[in-house]
C-alpha positions in Angstrom: 49.0 187.7 261.8 51.3 190.8 262.8 55.0 190.3 263.5 55.0 190.8 267.0 52.3 187.7 267.8 54.1 185.5 265.6 57.5 185.9 267.2 55.7 185.5 270.4 54.1 182.4 269.4 57.4 180.9 267.8 58.9 181.7 270.8 56.3 180.0 273.0 56.5 176.8 270.7 60.6 176.1 271.5 59.8 176.6 275.5 57.3 173.7 274.8 59.9 171.8 273.0 62.6 172.6 275.5 60.5 171.6 278.2 59.3 168.1 276.8 62.9 167.1 276.0 64.1 168.3 279.6 61.1 166.1 280.9 61.9 163.7 278.8 65.6 163.2 279.7 64.8 163.7 283.2 62.3 160.7 283.2 64.5 158.5 281.2 67.5 159.8 283.9 65.1 158.6 286.5 64.1 155.1 284.7 68.0 154.4 284.0 68.8 155.0 287.9 66.4 152.1 289.0 67.3 149.7 286.0 69.1 146.9 286.5 70.9 144.2 284.2 67.7 141.8 284.0 70.0 139.7 281.1 73.4 139.1 279.1 72.6 138.3 275.6 75.8 137.5 273.4 75.9 137.6 269.6 78.5 136.0 267.3 78.1 138.2 264.6 80.3 135.6 262.0 80.8 132.1 262.5 83.8 130.6 260.3 82.6 128.3 257.2 85.1 125.7 258.5 83.7 125.1 262.1 82.9 126.6 265.6 86.2 128.9 266.7 84.1 129.7 269.9 81.1 129.6 271.7 78.5 131.9 273.9 79.4 129.0 276.6 83.3 130.4 276.4 82.1 134.0 276.0 80.1 133.8 279.6 82.7 131.7 281.3 85.3 134.2 280.4 83.1 136.9 281.8 82.6 135.0 284.9 86.4 134.2 285.3 86.9 137.9 284.6 85.0 138.5 287.7 82.4 140.2 286.0 79.1 139.5 287.8 76.4 141.4 285.6 73.1 140.0 286.0 71.5 142.3 288.5 73.6 144.7 288.5 72.5 148.2 288.5 72.6 149.5 284.4 74.9 152.9 285.6 77.5 150.6 287.3 78.4 148.5 284.3 81.7 149.6 282.4 80.8 148.9 278.7 84.7 149.8 277.7 85.9 147.7 280.5 83.6 144.4 279.0 85.0 145.2 275.4 89.0 145.6 277.0 88.3 142.2 278.5 87.3 140.0 275.6 89.7 141.6 273.4 92.3 140.2 275.1 91.2 136.5 273.4 93.4 136.4 270.6 90.4 135.0 268.8 88.1 138.3 269.1 88.7 141.1 266.4 85.9 143.6 267.5 83.2 143.8 270.8 80.5 145.9 270.7 78.8 146.1 274.1 75.9 148.1 274.7 72.7 148.2 277.0 68.8 148.1 275.5 65.9 150.0 276.9 65.2 146.8 278.7 68.2 146.8 280.7 69.8 143.6 278.4 73.3 144.0 278.1 74.4 142.8 274.7 77.2 141.7 273.7 78.0 141.7 269.8 81.5 139.6 268.9 83.4 139.3 265.7 85.8 136.2 265.4 88.9 136.0 263.5 89.2 133.7 260.5 92.2 131.8 260.9 94.2 130.1 257.8 96.0 127.5 259.7 96.7 125.8 263.3 100.4 125.3 264.2 101.0 122.2 266.2 104.7 122.6 265.7 107.7 124.0 268.5 105.8 123.4 271.1 103.1 125.7 269.7 99.1 125.2 269.8 98.0 128.0 267.9 95.9 129.1 265.0 96.9 131.7 262.6 95.0 134.1 260.2 95.9 135.6 256.5 97.4 138.7 258.2 100.0 136.5 260.5 98.2 137.1 263.6 99.0 134.2 266.1 96.5 133.5 268.9 96.6 130.5 271.2 93.9 127.7 270.4 90.8 128.7 272.3 89.8 125.4 274.7 86.9 123.3 272.7 87.6 124.8 269.5 86.8 122.9 266.5 88.1 124.2 263.1 88.6 122.0 259.9 91.9 124.0 258.9 95.4 122.5 257.6 97.6 121.8 260.6 101.5 122.1 260.5 103.7 119.7 262.6 107.4 119.7 262.7 109.8 121.6 264.7 109.2 124.8 263.1 108.3 127.7 264.9 108.1 131.4 264.0 110.4 133.7 266.0 108.2 134.2 269.1 107.6 132.0 272.6 105.2 129.0 272.3 102.2 131.1 274.1 102.7 134.3 271.7 99.8 136.2 271.0 99.4 139.0 268.6 100.6 140.3 265.2 103.7 138.6 263.9 104.7 141.5 262.2 104.5 144.1 265.1 106.3 141.5 267.2 109.4 141.2 264.5 109.2 145.4 264.4 109.2 145.4 268.5 112.0 142.9 269.0 114.0 145.2 265.8 113.6 148.1 267.7 115.1 147.1 270.9 117.7 145.8 269.3 118.5 149.2 267.3 118.2 150.6 270.5 121.2 148.3 272.0 122.8 149.2 268.7 122.9 152.7 269.7 123.6 152.1 273.1 126.6 150.1 272.1 128.4 153.0 269.4 127.6 155.4 272.7 129.8 153.4 274.8 132.7 153.5 272.2 132.8 157.1 272.7 135.1 157.5 276.1 137.0 154.3 273.9 137.5 156.7 271.0 138.6 159.7 273.7 141.2 157.3 275.3 142.4 156.2 271.5 143.0 159.7 270.6 145.1 160.8 273.9 146.9 157.5 273.7 147.9 158.4 270.2 149.0 162.0 270.9 151.4 160.7 273.8 153.0 157.9 271.4 153.5 160.6 269.1 155.0 162.8 271.8 157.3 160.0 272.7 158.5 159.7 269.0 159.5 163.8 269.2 161.6 163.0 272.2 165.1 164.2 271.3 168.8 164.4 273.6 170.4 167.8 273.5 174.5 167.8 274.4 175.1 169.2 277.6 177.4 172.3 277.9 178.9 174.1 274.7 182.4 175.6 275.5 182.6 175.2 279.9 181.4 171.6 281.2 181.1 169.9 277.9 180.2 166.6 278.4 182.3 163.6 276.7 181.0 161.6 273.9 180.9 158.8 275.8 178.9 160.6 278.6 176.2 161.4 275.7 176.0 158.4 274.0 175.2 156.8 277.4 172.6 159.4 277.5 171.3 158.6 274.0 171.6 154.7 274.7 169.4 155.3 278.1 166.7 157.4 276.3 166.6 155.3 273.5 165.6 152.4 275.8 163.4 154.6 277.4 161.3 155.5 274.4 161.1 151.9 273.4 159.5 151.2 276.5 156.9 154.2 276.3 156.4 153.4 272.8 156.0 149.0 274.0 153.5 150.7 276.7 151.3 152.8 274.8 151.0 150.4 272.3 149.7 147.9 274.5 147.1 150.8 275.9 146.5 151.2 272.6 145.9 147.5 271.8 143.8 147.1 275.1 141.4 150.1 274.1 140.7 148.7 270.5 140.1 145.3 271.9 137.3 146.9 274.0 135.7 149.0 271.0 135.8 145.6 268.7 133.6 143.7 271.5 131.6 146.5 271.1 131.8 146.1 267.2 131.1 142.4 267.5 127.9 142.6 269.4 126.6 145.4 267.3 127.3 143.0 264.1 125.8 140.0 266.0 122.8 141.9 266.9 122.2 142.9 263.2 123.1 139.6 261.7 119.7 139.0 264.1 117.7 141.7 262.7 118.7 140.0 258.8 117.7 136.6 260.9 114.3 137.8 262.0 113.5 139.6 258.9 114.6 136.2 256.8 112.1 134.1 259.6 109.7 136.6 259.0 109.8 136.2 255.0 109.8 132.5 255.4 106.2 132.9 257.6 104.9 135.0 255.1 105.7 132.5 252.2 104.4 129.5 254.5 100.9 131.2 254.8 100.7 132.2 251.0 101.6 128.6 250.2 98.8 127.4 252.6 96.4 130.0 251.3 97.5 128.8 247.6 96.6 125.4 248.6 93.1 126.3 250.4 92.3 128.1 247.2 92.7 124.6 244.9 89.9 122.4 245.4 92.2 119.3 244.6 94.9 120.1 247.0 92.8 121.3 249.5 91.4 118.0 250.1 94.6 116.1 249.3 96.8 117.8 251.8 96.2 116.6 255.9 99.4 117.8 257.2 102.2 119.6 256.4 105.3 119.2 258.2 107.7 122.0 258.9 111.5 121.4 259.8 114.8 123.8 259.3 117.7 122.4 257.2 121.4 123.2 258.8 121.3 126.3 256.6 118.4 127.8 258.1 116.0 127.2 255.0 112.5 126.2 255.5 111.9 122.7 254.3 108.4 121.3 253.9 106.8 117.8 253.7 103.2 116.6 253.4 101.3 113.9 254.6 98.3 113.3 252.0 95.1 112.1 251.8 95.2 109.4 249.2 98.0 106.5 249.3 100.3 105.4 252.6 103.5 107.8 251.3 104.8 110.8 252.3 105.2 113.9 249.9 108.8 115.8 250.1 108.4 119.7 248.8 111.4 121.1 250.0 111.5 124.7 250.1 109.1 127.0 249.1 110.3 128.0 245.7 109.0 127.3 242.4 105.6 126.4 244.5 103.1 126.6 241.2 105.6 124.4 239.0 106.0 121.9 242.0 102.2 121.7 242.5 101.9 121.0 238.7 104.3 118.0 238.5 103.0 116.6 241.4 99.4 116.8 240.2 100.5 115.2 236.8 102.2 111.9 238.7 98.8 111.9 240.5 96.7 111.6 237.4 99.2 109.7 235.3 101.9 107.9 237.0 100.2 106.6 240.2 97.5 105.1 238.6 100.0 102.7 236.7 102.6 102.5 239.0 100.2 101.6 242.4 99.1 103.7 245.3 100.8 101.7 247.8 104.4 101.0 245.9 106.5 104.1 247.4 106.7 105.6 250.7 108.1 108.9 249.8 107.4 110.6 246.7 110.1 113.7 246.1 109.1 116.5 244.0 112.2 118.9 244.9 114.2 117.6 242.0 113.9 119.8 238.9 112.1 117.5 235.7 111.1 114.8 237.6 109.6 113.0 240.4 111.4 110.6 242.5 109.8 107.8 244.5 111.2 105.6 246.8 
C-alpha cells in the first residue's frame, strides 16, 4: 500500500468517526429534547450512627415548599444548580449532587452533617457539629446526642445557622470597620484642637507697649490702666480657648471611649468563642469515653457573674446533680469523679446526696 492510498484511507476513517459522533450527538439531543422527568429519587449517602437527622420525606417536602414541581417537566428546563443551592440552604445538609439519568430520572444525593451536641439552652433548639457549625433542628429529627441546657448561648441569635467561627470573624470585621470610622471622625477635632492651641499661644504672646516717646507720652496711670485691661482681656481669651479645648477633647474622648468599648466587645467575642470550642472539646471527650458517654444524660451550662462558663451534669445513675464548674483540669476532675463513683458511692449510697461537687482540688464535696 503506497503512502497516498494510506493517507486517503486514514482520512476516510476519520470522516466516518466524525460523522458517527455528530449523528450520535444529534440523536441524543433529539432524545433529550423530548425527554421529561419521570421520577425524583433521593439518596441519603451517610446516615448518622446516633439516628436519623432527616429522611427522604423531608427532602421532598422541602422541594415542594420551594415550588419545585419536577416530575413530568422537560429535562432541559431543570436547573440542577438551583436545586443544589436550595437544598444546601438547609443547615443539616453538607453536600448535594443533582443529576439526570438517561431514563429521565432526577437523582438527588445528599450528605448530612454529623452533629456532636444538641443546644436546648438560651432559647436555642439547634445541633452543633464538631467543627462548630450550628443549624436549627430539623422537624421530626431524632438523634441520640448529649443535650445542653441552661441559660448559656453562643454569641449569635437563637435562629442562627452557619459556622460560628465565620460569624465571629464577621462581627469582629464589622467592629474593625466601625473603629476605623470613629478614628476618621477624630481628624476634624484634631485639626480644631491644633487651631485652638495656636490661638491660645497667640494670646500668651500678646504684649503692651507704652504709647508715645517724647511727645504725647502717656502717663504711668494711663499705661497701668491699659495693662490691667489687657490682662483682663487675655484672661478672658485664655478661659474661652481653654473651654473650647475641653469641649474638643471631650468629643475626642467620647469617640475613644466608643472605640475602646468595641475593642472590649471584640475580646469578649473571642473569649466566648474560646469557651464554645472548649465546650465542644469537652463533649467530644465525653463521647469518646464509654463510661461517661453512657452516664452523662444532660449538661447544664450557665455563666458566672464574671462571665466564665460553669457546668453541671445530670447523670443516669443516682438522683443527684454533679457540679463540674469551669472547663479547667477536665481530665483530672473526671478521673476524680470516676474514682468516687467506683469507690465512694457504693459505700455511701447512691440515694444519700443531692449534689456532688468536684470543683475543689483534691476532694469531692457531697451535700
